[in-house]
N, C-alpha and C positions, 0 to 999 in steps of 0.2 A: 789708717790702722797699720800697726806694725805686727808682722808675723815673724816669729823667730823659733828656732829649734831649741831644745833644752840645753845642749852644749853652748850654743850661741848666747842664750840668755844668761848662762853662768858667767860667761866672759864679759857680757855687756850690762850686767845688772845695774850699776849706777846710772848709766845712760838711759836704760829702760825706765827706771824709777823716776828720773827727771821728766821723761816723756809723759808718763802717767800723771805726774803732778801738773803738767801743762794742759791736761785734759785729753790726751791721746789715748786710744784703745791699744792695748798690747796683748797679743795672744801668743801663747807658748805652745808649740805642737810637739808632742812626744813621738818617739819612733814607733809607738803602737797606734798612732793616729788620734789619740785623745788630745783635746785642746783645753788649755787653762788660760785664765785671764788675770791680769794684774789690775787691781782697783785700789784707789786711795781710801784710807779711813779718815773720816773727818772727826775732829774732836767734838764731843757733845758738851753743850753748856752745863755748867754745874747746877744741881738741884737747888732751888731757892727756898726749900722748906716743905713742910707737909701741907698738902691741900686741905682746906677747910670746907666742911659741908656748906653748901649755899654760896660758894665763892663765884659760881658762874651765873648767879641769878641775874636775869635781865639780858643775858647775852644771846639767848635764843628763845623761841616760843614753840611749845608743843601743841599741835592742833588738837581740838576736842575729840576728833575721830581717829586718832593715831593708831588705836588698837582694833579698829573695825576691819573685817576681811576685805581684801582688795577685790574689786569688781571682776577683774580678769581671772581670779582664782576661784570664783564661786562654784564653777562646775566641778572642781576637785574637792570641795568642802562637804559634799554629800547631801 
């Protein structure tokens, strides 16, 4: 983990961004004691269209008793 001050981060920003890209944790500490972190943003895959109703059919099974009260919560159910 790299810890730097705000002035140091301003001077070393390209180096710190490369470190974050490699997976390192970078924390920037202000003179007030607050700490900030640099994190990479990953690109999201493009949407492939509008989901259609029923498109997940067969991917999972809902048990018959899925809406029954849980045994461990019976005392709270009154």
